[in-house]
C-alpha positions as CSV (number, residue, x, y, z in Angstrom):
1,M,48.2,-32.3,7.2
2,T,46.4,-30.2,9.5
3,T,46.4,-30.5,13.1
4,L,42.8,-31.6,13.4
5,A,43.6,-34.4,11.2
6,L,46.7,-35.3,13.0
7,R,44.6,-35.6,16.1
8,S,41.9,-37.4,14.3
9,L,44.4,-40.3,13.1
10,R,45.8,-40.1,16.7
11,W,42.2,-40.8,18.3
12,T,41.3,-43.5,15.5
13,G,44.7,-45.4,16.3
14,V,44.2,-45.2,20.0
15,T,40.3,-46.3,19.5
16,A,41.4,-49.2,17.5
17,K,43.9,-50.6,20.0
18,R,41.4,-50.2,22.8
19,E,38.8,-52.2,20.9
20,S,41.1,-54.6,19.2
21,V,39.7,-57.5,21.6
22,W,36.1,-56.8,20.5
23,L,37.0,-56.7,16.9
24,T,38.9,-60.1,17.4
25,L,36.0,-61.5,18.9
26,I,33.7,-60.4,16.0
27,A,36.3,-61.5,13.6
28,L,36.4,-64.8,15.2
29,L,32.5,-65.3,15.1
30,L,32.2,-64.2,11.6
31,A,34.8,-66.6,10.4
32,L,32.9,-69.4,12.3
33,A,29.6,-68.4,10.7
34,V,31.4,-68.4,7.1
35,F,33.9,-71.3,7.2
36,L,32.1,-73.5,10.0
37,P,28.7,-72.8,10.1
38,A,27.8,-75.8,12.4
39,Q,30.4,-74.6,14.8
40,F,29.2,-71.1,15.1
41,P,25.9,-71.7,16.8
42,E,27.7,-74.2,19.3
43,T,30.4,-71.5,20.2
44,L,28.1,-68.7,20.5
45,R,26.0,-70.9,23.0
46,F,29.0,-71.9,24.9
47,T,30.3,-68.2,25.1
48,V,26.9,-66.9,26.2
49,D,26.4,-69.6,28.8
50,A,29.9,-69.3,30.4
51,F,29.5,-65.7,30.6
52,V,26.1,-65.7,32.1
53,W,27.5,-68.1,34.7
54,I,30.4,-65.7,35.6
55,L,28.4,-62.6,35.4
56,P,27.5,-62.7,39.1
57,F,31.1,-62.6,40.1
58,L,32.0,-60.2,37.6
59,L,29.3,-57.8,38.8
60,L,30.2,-58.2,42.5
61,S,34.0,-57.5,42.0
62,T,33.3,-54.7,39.6
63,I,31.0,-53.0,41.9
64,T,33.1,-53.6,45.0
65,A,36.4,-52.2,43.2
66,A,34.2,-49.1,42.3
67,W,32.8,-48.6,45.6
68,L,36.2,-48.9,47.3
69,K,37.6,-46.4,44.8
70,A,34.6,-44.0,45.1
71,A,34.4,-44.1,48.8
72,G,38.4,-43.6,49.0
73,A,38.7,-46.9,50.9
74,D,40.9,-48.4,48.6
75,G,44.2,-47.0,50.1
76,L,42.8,-47.6,53.5
77,I,42.6,-51.5,52.9
78,G,45.8,-51.5,51.1
79,R,47.7,-50.1,53.8
80,A,45.9,-52.2,56.7
81,V,46.7,-55.4,54.8
82,G,50.2,-54.4,53.9
83,E,51.0,-53.9,57.4
84,R,50.8,-57.6,58.2
85,P,52.0,-59.6,55.0
86,V,52.5,-62.8,56.7
87,Q,49.1,-62.9,58.4
88,A,47.4,-61.7,55.1
89,I,49.1,-64.5,53.1
90,L,47.8,-67.1,55.6
91,V,44.3,-65.8,55.6
92,M,44.1,-65.5,51.9
93,A,45.3,-68.8,51.1
94,A,43.0,-70.4,53.5
95,L,40.2,-68.4,51.7
96,G,41.2,-69.4,48.3
97,A,41.3,-73.2,49.2
98,L,37.8,-73.0,50.5
99,S,36.4,-70.6,48.0
100,P,34.0,-71.9,45.1
101,F,35.8,-70.2,41.9
102,C,37.4,-71.4,38.9
103,S,40.4,-70.0,37.2
104,C,38.3,-67.7,35.0
105,G,36.0,-66.8,37.9
106,V,38.7,-65.8,40.3
107,V,40.0,-63.2,37.9
108,P,37.5,-60.4,38.6
109,L,38.1,-60.9,42.2
110,V,41.7,-60.5,41.7
111,A,41.2,-57.5,39.9
112,A,39.1,-56.0,42.6
113,L,41.7,-57.0,45.2
114,L,44.7,-55.5,43.5
115,A,42.6,-52.5,42.8
116,A,41.8,-52.0,46.4
117,G,45.7,-52.0,47.3
118,V,45.8,-55.5,48.7
119,P,49.7,-56.5,48.3
120,L,50.4,-59.0,45.4
121,P,51.8,-61.7,47.8
122,A,48.5,-61.9,49.4
123,V,46.6,-61.6,46.2
124,M,48.8,-64.5,44.8
125,A,48.3,-66.8,47.5
126,F,44.2,-66.6,46.9
127,W,44.9,-66.5,43.1
128,I,46.7,-69.7,43.1
129,A,44.9,-71.6,45.7
130,S,41.3,-70.6,44.6
131,P,40.7,-72.7,41.5
132,L,42.2,-75.8,42.9
133,M,39.6,-76.9,45.6
134,D,36.5,-76.1,47.1
135,P,34.0,-77.8,49.3
136,E,31.8,-79.3,46.3
137,Q,34.5,-80.5,44.4
138,F,36.1,-82.3,47.6
139,V,32.7,-84.0,48.1
140,L,32.6,-85.1,44.6
141,M,36.1,-86.3,44.2
142,V,35.7,-88.7,47.5
143,P,33.6,-91.4,45.7
144,I,35.3,-91.3,42.4
145,L,39.1,-90.8,43.3
146,G,39.0,-91.8,47.0
147,L,39.2,-89.8,50.3
148,D,43.2,-89.8,50.1
149,F,43.2,-88.1,46.7
150,A,40.8,-85.5,47.7
151,V,42.8,-84.8,51.0
152,V,46.0,-84.6,49.4
153,K,44.2,-82.4,46.6
154,A,43.0,-79.9,49.2
155,A,46.3,-79.7,51.1
156,S,48.0,-79.1,47.9
157,A,45.7,-76.0,47.3
158,L,46.6,-74.7,50.6
159,L,50.5,-75.4,50.3
160,L,50.6,-74.1,46.8
161,G,48.8,-70.8,47.8
162,L,51.1,-70.3,50.7
163,A,54.3,-71.1,48.6
164,A,53.1,-68.6,46.2
165,G,52.3,-65.9,48.6
166,F,55.8,-66.3,50.6
167,T,57.8,-66.5,47.3
168,M,56.1,-63.1,46.0
169,L,57.0,-61.8,49.2
170,A,60.5,-62.8,49.2
171,M,60.8,-61.7,45.4
172,Q,59.4,-58.1,46.5
173,H,62.8,-57.7,48.3
174,V,64.7,-58.0,44.9
175,Y,62.3,-56.8,42.3
176,S,59.5,-54.1,42.6
177,F,56.0,-55.3,41.5
178,E,54.6,-51.8,41.8
179,G,51.6,-51.2,39.4
180,S,50.8,-54.7,39.0
181,L,47.5,-53.9,37.1
182,K,47.5,-52.7,33.6
183,T,45.4,-49.6,33.1
184,V,41.6,-50.3,32.4
185,G,39.6,-48.2,30.2
186,C,39.5,-44.5,31.6
187,G,41.5,-45.0,34.7
188,G,40.1,-48.2,36.0
189,C,42.0,-51.0,38.0
190,G,45.5,-49.4,38.4
191,G,44.9,-46.6,36.4
192,S,45.3,-44.1,39.3
193,A,46.9,-43.9,42.7
194,L,45.2,-45.4,45.8
195,S,43.2,-42.8,47.6
196,K,44.7,-41.0,50.6
197,G,41.9,-38.8,51.7
198,P,39.0,-39.6,54.2
199,V,36.9,-42.6,53.6
200,V,33.1,-41.7,52.7
201,W,31.2,-45.0,52.7
202,R,28.1,-43.2,51.5
203,F,29.5,-42.1,48.4
204,W,26.4,-41.5,46.5
205,E,25.8,-38.3,48.7
206,S,28.5,-36.8,46.6
207,R,28.1,-36.0,42.9
208,E,31.9,-36.1,42.4
209,R,32.0,-39.8,43.9
210,R,29.1,-40.9,42.0
211,T,30.7,-39.9,38.9
212,A,34.0,-41.6,39.9
213,F,31.9,-45.0,40.9
214,A,30.1,-44.8,37.5
215,E,33.4,-44.5,35.5
216,E,35.2,-47.2,37.5
217,S,32.4,-49.6,37.2
218,K,32.0,-49.0,33.5
219,S,35.7,-49.2,32.6
220,V,36.5,-52.2,34.8
221,F,33.3,-54.3,33.6
222,L,33.8,-53.6,29.7
223,F,37.5,-54.5,30.0
224,L,37.2,-57.6,32.0
225,S,34.1,-58.6,29.9
226,K,35.8,-58.3,26.5
227,W,38.5,-60.4,27.5
228,L,36.4,-63.1,29.1
229,L,34.1,-63.3,26.2
230,L,37.1,-63.9,23.9
231,A,38.6,-66.4,26.2
232,F,35.2,-68.3,26.2
233,A,34.7,-68.3,22.6
234,L,38.4,-69.8,22.3
235,E,37.5,-72.0,24.9
236,S,34.6,-73.5,23.2
237,L,36.8,-74.4,20.2
238,M,39.2,-76.2,22.3
239,V,36.1,-78.3,24.0
240,A,35.2,-79.2,20.4
241,W,38.6,-80.0,18.9
242,L,40.2,-81.4,21.9
243,P,37.7,-83.8,23.3
244,A,38.4,-85.7,26.6
245,E,39.1,-88.9,24.7
246,T,42.0,-87.2,23.2
247,V,43.4,-86.1,26.5
248,A,42.8,-89.5,28.1
249,E,44.9,-91.0,25.2
250,W,47.8,-88.6,25.7
251,L,47.7,-89.0,29.4
252,G,47.7,-92.7,29.6
253,D,51.4,-93.0,29.9
254,S,52.6,-94.3,33.2
255,S,56.4,-93.8,32.5
256,A,58.8,-91.6,34.4
257,L,57.6,-88.6,32.0
258,A,54.1,-89.0,33.3
259,V,54.0,-86.1,35.7
260,P,55.8,-83.4,33.4
261,L,53.6,-84.7,30.2
262,A,50.6,-84.3,32.5
263,V,51.5,-80.8,33.3
264,A,52.2,-79.8,29.6
265,V,48.9,-81.2,28.6
266,G,47.0,-79.7,31.4
267,V,48.2,-76.1,30.5
268,P,46.6,-75.4,27.4
269,A,43.9,-78.0,27.6
270,Y,40.6,-76.5,29.2
271,L,39.3,-79.1,31.5
272,N,37.3,-77.5,34.6
273,S,37.9,-79.3,37.9
274,Y,34.4,-81.0,38.0
275,A,34.9,-82.6,34.3
276,A,38.3,-83.6,35.2
277,I,37.2,-85.9,38.3
278,P,35.5,-88.7,36.3
279,L,38.4,-88.6,33.5
280,I,41.1,-89.0,36.0
281,G,39.4,-91.6,37.7
282,E,39.1,-93.6,34.5
283,L,42.8,-92.9,33.7
284,I,44.3,-94.2,37.1
285,N,41.9,-97.2,36.8
286,T,43.6,-98.0,33.5
287,G,47.1,-97.6,34.8
288,M,48.1,-93.7,35.3
289,S,49.8,-92.8,38.3
290,P,47.8,-90.8,40.7
291,S,50.8,-88.4,40.9
292,A,50.4,-87.4,37.0
293,G,46.6,-87.2,37.8
294,I,47.1,-84.6,40.4
295,A,49.5,-82.8,38.6
296,F,47.3,-82.7,35.5
297,M,44.5,-81.1,37.6
298,I,46.6,-78.7,39.2
299,A,48.2,-77.3,36.1
300,G,45.0,-77.3,34.3
301,G,43.0,-75.8,37.2
302,V,45.1,-72.8,37.3
303,T,46.7,-72.1,34.0
304,S,44.1,-73.1,31.3
305,L,44.1,-71.0,28.2
306,P,41.1,-69.0,28.8
307,A,42.4,-68.2,32.3
308,A,45.8,-67.2,31.0
309,M,44.4,-65.1,28.4
310,A,42.4,-63.0,31.1
311,V,45.3,-62.7,33.5
312,F,47.6,-61.7,30.6
313,A,45.1,-58.9,29.8
314,L,44.8,-58.0,33.6
315,V,48.4,-57.6,34.9
316,R,51.6,-56.5,33.7
317,L,54.2,-59.0,32.1
318,P,56.4,-59.8,35.3
319,V,53.3,-60.6,37.2
320,F,51.9,-62.8,34.5
321,F,55.2,-64.8,34.4
322,C,55.2,-65.3,38.0
323,Y,51.7,-66.5,37.9
324,L,52.4,-69.0,35.1
325,G,55.9,-70.0,36.8
326,L,54.7,-70.6,40.3
327,S,51.5,-72.7,39.1
328,L,53.6,-74.9,36.7
329,I,56.4,-75.4,39.3
330,G,53.9,-76.1,41.9
331,A,52.0,-78.6,39.7
332,L,55.4,-80.4,39.1
333,A,56.5,-80.2,42.8
334,I,52.9,-81.7,43.8
335,G,53.3,-84.4,41.2
336,Y,56.9,-85.6,42.1
337,G,56.3,-85.0,45.9
338,V,53.2,-87.1,46.0
339,D,55.3,-89.9,44.1
340,A,58.2,-89.9,46.2
341,L,56.4,-89.9,49.3
342,G,54.0,-92.4,48.3
343,L,50.9,-90.7,49.3
344,L,48.4,-92.0,46.8
345,G,50.2,-95.4,46.8
């Protein structure tokens, strides 16, 4: 076999691996169109609507990451935050608890933060806290679940963010999480070292920096887009095949296993925080313990299957498992803590 043929085969293999997510998404849609024609338009509509909703966050984080990279400011930010890790964790946990991002919507921002060199403990604090509470959710929760429930969930978001951040800070003394981001496209997030030269905010005045901005924007946007589109397509099937009534039937148990069962169901089941509010309210009215309700909302809010897929694509396995472990342990701890302290009667 000639050298040219070998190179062609190698290029084909790399390209196929890189485009495997797009091919999986196309294969899924084709399979639905052939075998489940009634579900195909629903999945297509759901996927497009969800992507359009998240697009502003995706564009904002992509442009921010590319600008920092092209300007050479990513290293500056990373070093500045890294010098004050405790303060950074406190600030990021508080920002996360107040930010209006769901578990999928926060992923592009996490990519931008990690690409800018923000230390993993501070990013993890924001990452865990962000999907759990925001001002609008708090207001909606009060008339349905009560002020006490809303306050406890808001406090839980802040506490879990702080716990995740400081846990990662402690773990860094034992294990190095350097290079948290996977390589994206042609460089992309985590694909190259942080900049060490002078910062040039007006990057567009340099042809080289304009090229860097364009390449970074394209690679990050396409990488995150393909994983989020696939996640939303799978999410649409979960919504169709795992209706809220089924979830309610599983979670109606008020035994000692209610909290771990709520966490176990909350992880794979997609249920955004707004949709969960009336469901949990009805379950509590019919006998489910509030501690199980809050455990379900925390576990599902952070580690739903679509969000976990996006996170898996974004970061390396040690960080992914830390993200899952901290979320699940935190949900269990909050559920049992609320029950033991009798915070919600």
